[in-house]
C-alpha positions as CSV (number, residue, x, y, z in Angstrom):
1,M,40.0,-17.6,98.7
2,P,36.3,-17.1,97.7
3,Q,34.0,-20.1,98.2
4,A,33.1,-20.2,94.5
5,A,36.8,-20.5,93.5
6,L,37.3,-23.2,96.1
7,K,34.4,-25.2,94.7
8,L,35.7,-24.7,91.1
9,A,39.2,-25.7,92.0
10,G,37.9,-28.8,93.8
11,K,35.8,-30.2,91.0
12,A,37.2,-33.4,89.6
13,S,36.4,-32.8,86.0
14,R,34.9,-30.2,83.6
15,P,33.8,-30.2,80.0
16,S,36.4,-28.6,77.6
17,A,35.6,-26.2,74.7
18,S,35.5,-29.2,72.4
19,G,33.0,-31.0,74.7
20,T,35.4,-33.7,76.0
21,V,35.8,-34.1,79.7
22,V,39.1,-32.8,81.1
23,K,40.0,-34.4,84.5
24,R,41.5,-32.1,87.1
25,R,44.5,-33.4,89.0
26,P,43.8,-33.8,92.7
27,G,45.9,-31.4,94.7
28,F,47.1,-29.6,91.6
29,P,47.6,-25.9,92.7
30,V,45.3,-23.8,90.5
31,F,45.7,-20.9,93.0
32,D,48.7,-19.5,94.9
33,D,48.6,-18.9,98.6
34,R,46.9,-15.5,98.0
35,G,44.1,-17.0,95.8
36,R,45.6,-15.8,92.5
37,T,45.6,-17.9,89.3
38,V,48.4,-18.2,86.8
39,A,46.4,-15.9,84.5
40,W,46.1,-13.3,87.2
41,M,49.8,-13.3,88.1
42,T,50.7,-13.2,84.4
43,R,48.6,-10.2,84.0
44,T,50.1,-8.5,87.0
45,V,53.6,-9.1,85.8
46,H,52.8,-8.0,82.3
47,R,51.4,-4.7,83.7
48,Q,54.5,-4.2,85.8
49,Y,56.7,-4.6,82.8
50,D,54.5,-2.2,80.8
51,V,54.9,0.4,83.6
52,Q,58.7,0.0,83.5
53,A,58.9,0.1,79.7
54,Q,56.7,3.2,79.6
55,M,59.2,5.1,81.7
56,I,61.8,4.4,79.1
57,L,59.4,5.1,76.2
58,D,58.3,8.4,77.7
59,K,61.7,9.8,76.8
60,E,60.9,9.5,73.2
61,N,57.1,10.1,73.5
62,I,56.2,6.6,72.5
63,S,53.2,4.8,74.0
64,I,53.5,1.2,75.1
65,S,50.8,0.2,72.5
66,H,52.9,1.8,69.8
67,W,56.0,0.0,71.1
68,Y,54.4,-3.4,70.5
69,Y,53.9,-2.5,66.8
70,L,57.4,-1.2,66.5
71,R,58.9,-4.3,68.2
72,V,57.1,-6.7,65.9
73,L,58.1,-4.8,62.8
74,A,61.7,-4.6,64.0
75,E,61.7,-8.4,64.7
76,R,59.6,-9.6,61.6
77,G,60.2,-6.9,59.0
78,E,57.5,-5.7,56.7
79,L,54.1,-7.3,57.3
80,N,50.7,-6.8,55.9
81,Q,48.4,-4.8,58.2
82,L,46.2,-7.8,59.2
83,E,49.2,-10.0,60.0
84,L,50.8,-7.2,62.1
85,S,47.6,-6.7,64.0
86,R,47.4,-10.5,64.7
87,R,51.0,-10.6,65.9
88,V,50.5,-7.6,68.2
89,G,47.2,-9.2,69.4
90,I,45.1,-6.1,68.5
91,A,42.0,-5.9,66.2
92,S,43.0,-4.6,62.8
93,T,40.5,-1.8,63.0
94,T,42.1,-0.7,66.3
95,A,45.5,-0.7,64.6
96,V,44.6,2.0,62.0
97,P,44.8,5.1,64.3
98,A,48.0,3.8,65.9
99,L,49.6,3.2,62.5
100,D,48.4,6.6,61.3
101,S,50.1,8.2,64.3
102,M,53.4,6.4,63.9
103,E,53.4,7.0,60.1
104,S,52.8,10.7,60.6
105,R,55.9,10.7,63.0
106,G,57.9,9.1,60.3
107,L,58.5,5.8,62.2
108,L,56.8,3.5,59.7
109,K,55.5,3.5,56.2
110,R,52.5,1.7,54.6
111,T,52.4,0.7,51.0
112,R,49.6,-0.9,49.0
113,D,49.8,-4.4,47.9
114,P,50.2,-4.2,44.1
115,K,48.2,-7.4,43.7
116,D,45.4,-6.5,46.1
117,R,44.9,-2.7,46.5
118,R,42.7,-3.3,49.6
119,K,45.7,-4.6,51.5
120,Y,48.6,-2.6,53.0
121,Y,52.1,-3.6,54.0
122,V,53.7,-1.9,57.0
123,G,57.4,-1.5,57.6
124,L,59.7,0.5,59.7
125,T,61.5,3.6,58.3
126,D,65.1,4.1,59.0
127,E,64.1,6.5,61.8
128,G,61.7,3.9,63.3
129,R,64.4,1.2,63.2
130,Q,66.9,3.6,64.8
131,L,64.4,4.5,67.5
132,V,63.8,0.8,68.4
133,E,67.5,0.1,68.5
134,K,68.0,3.1,70.8
135,L,65.3,2.2,73.2
136,M,65.8,-1.6,73.1
137,S,69.0,-1.6,75.2
138,D,67.2,0.2,78.1
139,V,64.2,-2.1,77.9
140,I,66.5,-5.2,77.9
141,D,68.3,-3.7,81.0
142,K,65.0,-3.4,82.8
143,I,64.0,-7.0,82.0
144,T,67.5,-8.2,83.0
145,T,67.2,-6.4,86.3
146,S,63.8,-8.1,86.9
147,L,65.5,-11.5,86.5
148,E,68.1,-10.9,89.3
149,G,68.2,-13.8,91.7
150,I,66.8,-16.3,89.2
151,S,69.2,-19.0,88.0
152,R,69.7,-20.0,84.3
153,D,68.1,-23.4,85.1
154,E,65.1,-21.7,86.8
155,L,64.7,-19.4,83.8
156,R,65.0,-22.3,81.3
157,T,62.3,-24.1,83.3
158,F,60.1,-21.0,83.3
159,W,60.4,-20.6,79.5
160,G,59.5,-24.2,79.0
161,V,56.4,-23.9,81.2
162,L,55.3,-20.7,79.5
163,H,55.7,-22.3,76.1
164,K,53.6,-25.3,77.2
165,M,50.9,-23.1,78.5
166,E,50.9,-21.1,75.3
167,N,50.6,-24.2,73.2
168,N,47.8,-25.6,75.5
169,L,45.9,-22.3,75.2
170,A,46.3,-22.2,71.4
171,L,44.9,-25.7,71.1
172,M,41.8,-24.6,73.1
173,V,41.1,-22.2,70.2
174,N,42.2,-24.6,67.5
175,G,45.6,-22.9,67.1
176,S,44.1,-19.8,65.6
177,T,46.0,-17.3,67.6
178,T,49.2,-15.7,66.3
179,V,50.8,-13.4,68.8
180,D,54.5,-12.5,69.0
């Protein structure tokens, strides 16, 4: 583990974003045996899932970034463009070319808000909904395979830990993140 990381991990306290002092717990493992943090491992696992999902999505010429939009819309129904971008975790300006592409493929439709013509609502078309349903079972199969050897109790604990981490991180930015 790099010396700087060891020094950081060994500090007894640090100021939080709000200025209050957060005490570190002595002996609390911030790094694994290879020097990776939870954030690093989460990123690694996320990228591995993306690679596996992309192999499935390639059959229908869908990019992983487009899949995120399609999944949120399949789960949440019609959303305004800003809310959709927040839930996907992408800047709304970045969403425009992706939405244009999916709309031209007939996977989603955008409609103007009748009360505010600057806003658009985005929803799946029947074709988009059918595509998500078609691909979803293969994606779920990949995820299920990745969980082999993990007990229900271990998975329940894992979910609980992830949700606590998500809440802690949201509190660090005053709860202003909305990502599905």
